[in-house]
C-alpha positions in Angstrom: 50.0 76.4 227.3 47.0 76.7 225.1 43.6 76.2 226.6 40.1 76.1 224.6 36.6 77.0 226.1 35.3 74.9 223.7 31.9 74.8 224.8 29.8 76.5 228.1 26.9 76.8 229.6 25.4 80.2 228.8 27.0 83.5 228.0 30.7 82.5 227.2 31.6 86.0 229.1 30.0 84.7 232.4 33.1 81.2 231.8 35.6 83.2 230.1 36.0 86.1 232.5 36.7 84.0 235.8 38.7 81.4 233.8 40.9 83.9 232.5 41.7 85.6 235.8 42.7 83.0 237.4 44.2 81.5 234.3 46.6 84.8 233.3 50.0 83.2 231.9 48.3 80.8 229.9 46.8 81.4 226.4 43.3 81.3 226.6 40.4 81.1 223.1 36.8 80.8 223.3 36.1 80.4 219.5 38.1 77.4 217.8 37.6 79.4 214.5 39.7 82.1 216.1 42.2 80.2 217.1 45.2 77.6 215.9 44.1 74.1 217.1 47.3 72.6 216.3 48.7 74.5 219.9 45.7 72.9 222.1 46.9 71.4 224.4 43.3 71.5 227.0 40.0 71.9 226.0 37.0 72.8 228.4 33.9 71.7 227.5 30.0 71.6 229.2 28.6 69.6 226.4 30.8 68.3 223.6 31.5 69.8 220.5 31.0 67.4 217.4 33.9 67.3 215.0 36.2 68.6 217.6 38.2 65.5 217.9 40.1 65.6 215.1 41.1 69.1 214.8 42.9 69.0 218.1 45.9 66.8 217.2 48.2 68.0 220.5 45.6 67.5 223.0 46.9 66.3 226.3 43.6 67.0 229.2 39.9 67.4 228.6 37.8 69.5 231.7 34.5 68.6 231.6 32.7 71.7 233.2 30.1 70.0 234.9 29.1 66.9 236.6 27.9 64.2 233.8 30.0 63.1 231.2 27.9 60.4 229.6 27.6 62.5 226.7 31.2 63.4 226.4 31.7 59.2 226.5 29.7 58.4 223.7 31.8 60.7 221.3 32.8 58.5 219.0 35.7 61.1 218.0 36.8 61.0 221.5 40.7 60.3 222.1 41.1 57.0 223.4 44.5 58.0 225.4 43.4 61.9 226.6 42.4 62.2 230.6 39.2 63.7 231.2 38.6 65.1 234.6 35.6 66.8 236.4 35.9 70.4 238.1 32.9 70.0 240.6 34.4 71.9 243.9 35.8 69.5 245.7 33.6 70.6 248.8 30.5 69.5 247.6 27.6 71.3 245.8 25.9 74.7 247.7 22.9 74.6 245.4 22.5 70.8 245.1 23.0 70.5 248.9 19.8 73.6 249.5 17.8 71.7 246.8 18.4 67.8 248.4 17.4 69.5 251.9 14.2 71.5 250.5 12.8 68.3 249.0 13.4 65.6 250.7 11.8 68.0 253.9 9.2 68.6 251.5 8.2 65.0 251.1 9.1 64.4 254.7 6.6 67.3 256.5 4.3 65.9 253.4 4.0 69.5 251.9 2.4 68.3 248.4 -0.3 67.2 250.5 -1.2 70.1 252.4 -0.8 72.1 249.5 -3.4 69.7 247.8 -5.7 70.1 250.9 -5.4 73.7 250.8 -6.6 73.5 247.0 -9.7 72.0 248.1 -10.6 73.7 251.0 -9.8 70.8 253.3 -8.6 71.1 256.9 -7.0 67.8 258.1 -4.0 66.6 260.4 -1.9 63.4 258.7 0.4 62.3 261.6 3.7 64.0 262.0 6.8 62.2 261.7 10.2 63.1 263.5 13.3 63.0 260.9 14.4 59.8 263.3 11.5 57.9 262.2 12.2 58.5 258.4 14.6 56.5 255.9 16.5 58.5 253.2 18.8 56.6 250.5 21.1 58.1 248.4 21.5 56.3 244.8 25.6 56.9 244.5 27.9 58.9 246.8 30.4 61.1 245.0 31.1 64.6 245.7 27.5 66.0 245.0 26.1 63.2 247.1 28.5 63.3 249.8 27.8 66.3 251.8 24.3 66.2 251.7 24.2 62.8 253.1 25.7 63.9 256.0 23.6 67.1 256.0 20.7 65.0 256.8 22.6 62.2 258.7 23.0 65.1 261.3 19.4 66.5 261.4 18.6 63.1 262.6 18.0 61.1 259.3 18.7 57.3 258.8 20.6 57.8 255.9 21.8 55.1 253.5 23.9 54.8 250.6 23.5 52.4 247.8 27.4 52.4 245.2 28.9 50.3 242.8 31.8 49.8 245.6 31.1 49.8 249.5 31.6 53.8 250.8 32.3 55.0 254.0 31.3 57.9 255.4 30.6 58.0 259.4 26.7 57.2 260.1 25.7 56.6 257.4 25.0 52.7 256.2 26.8 51.6 253.1 24.5 49.1 250.4 26.7 48.1 247.3 26.8 45.7 244.4 23.9 43.8 242.7 23.3 42.3 246.2 23.0 45.2 248.2 20.4 47.0 245.7 17.3 45.1 247.3 17.6 45.4 250.8 19.1 49.1 250.0 15.4 49.8 248.5 13.7 47.8 251.0 14.9 49.9 253.6 14.5 53.2 251.9 11.4 55.8 253.0 12.7 59.0 250.3 15.2 58.1 247.4 17.8 60.4 245.8 18.8 59.5 242.9 22.1 61.0 242.0 24.0 58.4 239.8 25.8 58.9 236.9 24.2 57.7 233.5 25.7 54.3 232.6 24.4 51.5 230.8 24.3 49.6 234.0 22.1 52.6 235.7 19.9 53.0 233.0 16.3 52.6 233.7 17.3 51.3 236.9 14.2 53.2 238.6 11.8 51.1 237.1 8.6 48.7 238.4 11.3 46.1 239.6 13.0 48.5 242.2 9.7 50.7 242.8 8.4 47.4 244.2 11.4 46.7 246.5 10.3 50.1 248.2 8.5 50.4 251.1 4.4 51.6 250.4 4.5 55.1 250.6 8.1 56.0 249.8 9.4 58.6 247.4 11.5 59.6 245.2 14.1 63.0 244.3 15.8 62.5 240.2 18.7 64.9 240.4 20.5 62.2 238.3 19.6 61.4 234.7 15.9 61.4 232.8 17.0 58.0 231.5 17.3 56.9 235.3 13.6 56.7 235.1 10.8 54.5 233.2 8.2 57.1 232.7 5.4 54.8 232.6 6.3 52.7 235.4 6.7 55.7 238.0 3.2 56.4 236.6 1.5 53.3 237.7 3.6 52.9 241.0 2.2 56.4 241.8 -1.2 55.7 240.6 -1.0 52.9 242.4 -0.5 54.0 245.7 2.9 52.2 246.2 5.1 55.6 245.5 3.6 58.7 247.4 5.3 60.6 245.4 8.1 62.2 243.3 10.5 65.4 242.8 12.0 65.2 239.1 14.7 67.7 237.7 15.6 66.1 234.6 14.2 64.1 232.0 14.3 62.2 229.5 13.8 65.0 226.7 14.0 68.7 227.5 12.3 71.0 227.7 9.5 68.0 228.5 6.9 67.7 226.0 3.7 69.6 226.6 1.4 66.6 226.5 3.8 64.4 229.1 1.7 62.6 231.7 4.3 64.5 234.2 2.6 67.8 234.1 -0.5 67.0 235.4 0.3 64.4 237.9 -1.0 65.4 241.1 1.9 63.3 243.1 4.6 64.8 241.1 6.8 67.9 241.6 8.6 68.9 238.1 11.4 71.1 238.4 13.1 72.7 234.7 16.5 70.9 235.7 17.3 73.5 238.3 18.6 71.9 240.9 21.8 73.7 240.6 23.5 76.4 238.2 27.2 76.1 237.4 29.1 78.8 238.9 32.8 79.2 236.9 34.3 81.2 240.0 33.3 78.0 241.9 35.6 75.5 239.0 37.9 78.1 238.2 40.5 76.9 241.0 39.8 73.3 240.1 40.7 73.6 236.3 43.9 75.6 237.4 45.1 72.6 239.5 44.5 69.8 237.0 46.1 72.7 234.5 48.9 73.0 237.1 49.5 69.1 237.6 49.5 68.2 234.0 52.2 70.8 233.4 54.6 69.0 236.6 53.2 65.4 235.0 51.6 65.1 238.6 48.7 62.9 239.1 45.0 64.9 237.9 42.2 65.7 240.5 38.7 63.8 239.6 40.2 61.9 236.9 37.4 60.4 235.2 37.0 56.7 234.9 36.1 55.8 231.1 35.6 51.9 232.1 32.9 53.0 234.6 31.4 55.7 233.0 32.1 58.5 235.6 
């Protein structure tokens, strides 16, 4: 089987070596210009390559190397009958788990407040809360969020999720559908957004949904930049309704230097660093889906094009 790594994050060698090692019996190429594209049956992308699909007449499988597939699904040349699979580690992403735990604890223990007081030479002790006093909410409960929610539950936080359909995770309350959004937001003190970007979720973190949250709530966005309406977030922070926000993704990246997020005292700005995909971690999923493709078996982590993820 001929496999093409058409695009990747970072140096090609970093990706090519572990994938080649994992698939030693397959023909593997990293340059579309140096292989016979008629022979390519599996193509691997981190970001799309404009105009590539019409040049791949015999493609049978598209493998997304990163969690989000929203940009790929917008490609006008994307063949309608070719399956798309993701390649996230089924046990969850360790770096995402670390990131979520770090920033939930930062907001829970009010670290931005203490750092600002240190800068101003202020010695002041606010009320300290236990984990059991704090309600955590996940927007989205896919592979990346599932383990994060379980860890926070085990620490002692009250954890809930809001998803398109009902989810079952022991000790995590499930809200779902349009009717579940407002009660979910109303019980959430720290919100972690890990939704995929679809027409239904774009701009979901806006003035309307911020007002549903308790006064003093915080948000952590590791989904996509267009989930947040920037001006609405600033207004909610300036009014005091929201206490803080940690943002890892933005509508424009790199974020322009004149954007008001940079200087806002209640925003922690992270330059899209929640995780760095490790090729060695996702190679086993690629190998298994290649095997399943050849055997005619159901594929793993199949993208639902209609749902958008």
